[in-house]
Structures are given as C-alpha cells and as structure tokens.
C-alpha positions as CSV (number, residue, x, y, z in Angstrom):
1,M,26.8,-14.2,-2.5
2,P,28.0,-14.3,1.1
3,N,30.0,-17.3,2.5
4,I,28.7,-17.1,6.1
5,K,25.7,-19.2,6.8
6,S,23.8,-16.5,8.8
7,A,24.5,-14.0,6.0
8,I,23.1,-16.4,3.4
9,K,20.0,-16.8,5.4
10,R,19.7,-13.1,5.8
11,V,19.8,-12.6,2.1
12,R,17.0,-15.2,1.6
13,T,14.8,-13.6,4.2
14,N,15.4,-10.1,2.9
15,E,14.4,-11.2,-0.6
16,K,11.2,-12.7,0.7
17,K,10.3,-9.7,2.8
18,N,11.1,-7.4,-0.1
19,A,8.7,-9.3,-2.3
20,Q,6.0,-9.1,0.3
21,N,6.5,-5.4,0.9
22,S,6.6,-4.7,-2.8
23,H,3.3,-6.5,-3.2
24,V,1.6,-4.6,-0.5
25,R,2.9,-1.2,-1.7
26,S,1.9,-2.0,-5.3
27,T,-1.6,-3.1,-4.2
28,M,-2.0,0.1,-2.2
29,R,-1.0,2.3,-5.1
30,S,-3.3,0.5,-7.5
31,A,-6.2,0.8,-5.1
32,V,-5.6,4.6,-4.6
33,K,-5.4,5.1,-8.4
34,K,-8.7,3.1,-8.9
35,A,-10.4,5.2,-6.2
36,D,-9.2,8.4,-7.8
37,S,-10.5,7.5,-11.2
38,A,-13.8,6.2,-9.7
39,V,-14.4,9.5,-7.9
40,L,-13.5,11.5,-11.0
41,N,-15.8,9.5,-13.3
42,N,-18.6,9.5,-10.7
43,T,-19.1,5.7,-10.9
44,E,-21.8,4.2,-8.7
45,N,-19.3,2.2,-6.6
46,A,-16.9,5.1,-5.9
47,S,-17.5,4.9,-2.1
48,D,-16.6,1.2,-2.1
49,T,-13.4,1.7,-4.0
50,V,-12.5,4.6,-1.7
51,K,-13.1,2.3,1.3
52,A,-10.9,-0.4,-0.2
53,A,-8.2,2.1,-0.9
54,I,-8.2,3.4,2.6
55,K,-8.0,-0.1,3.9
56,Q,-4.9,-0.7,1.7
57,V,-3.3,2.5,2.9
58,E,-3.9,1.6,6.6
59,K,-2.4,-1.9,5.9
60,A,0.7,-0.4,4.4
61,A,1.1,2.0,7.3
62,S,0.6,-0.7,9.9
63,K,3.4,-2.8,8.2
64,G,5.7,0.3,8.3
65,L,5.9,0.6,4.5
66,I,4.7,4.2,4.6
67,H,4.8,6.7,7.4
68,K,1.6,7.1,9.5
69,N,1.4,10.8,8.5
70,T,1.7,9.9,4.9
71,A,-1.2,7.4,5.4
72,A,-3.3,10.0,7.1
73,R,-2.6,12.5,4.3
74,K,-3.6,9.9,1.6
75,K,-6.8,9.0,3.4
76,S,-7.7,12.6,3.9
77,R,-7.2,13.4,0.3
78,L,-9.3,10.4,-0.8
79,M,-12.1,11.4,1.6
80,K,-12.0,15.0,0.4
81,Q,-12.4,13.9,-3.2
82,A,-15.3,11.6,-2.4
C-alpha cells in the first residue's frame, strides 16, 4: 500500500474502474455466447439476442475495453451466423 495520499487515491480509483471494466467485459462475453447458442439452436428469439450482443460489443468498444476493429469483427461474425 502506498504512503502518498495521491497514490492511495489512485489505487482506490483503479480498483473501482477495474471492477466496472470487468463487469462490462463479462457482460459482453456472456451476451455473445448466448447469441451464438441461440443461433445454433434456432431459437425463436435469436435475432433479439444477437441485437443485445451487438449492443454489448459496441458498449465495450466505446469504453475502450476492446479495439474498434475487434468489435467490428465480432459484430460481423454474429450477423453472418444469424
């Protein structure tokens, strides 16, 4: 643990931001997996789950958690499957 006040605050803010980023990244991955399984199983709400997954991918890209080209590739693959 650091001794300097600004460094202590930096540790706290980094922990909070890391928790937020982890949540968004995890939510994105879960949504993509759900969309993949929905498309493979030909469920009736597959298009809705794909839309939700694309929304999560765009959200992660806008926050800088994944690169914009990675987001484009993920969206393209989801749409190709659907």
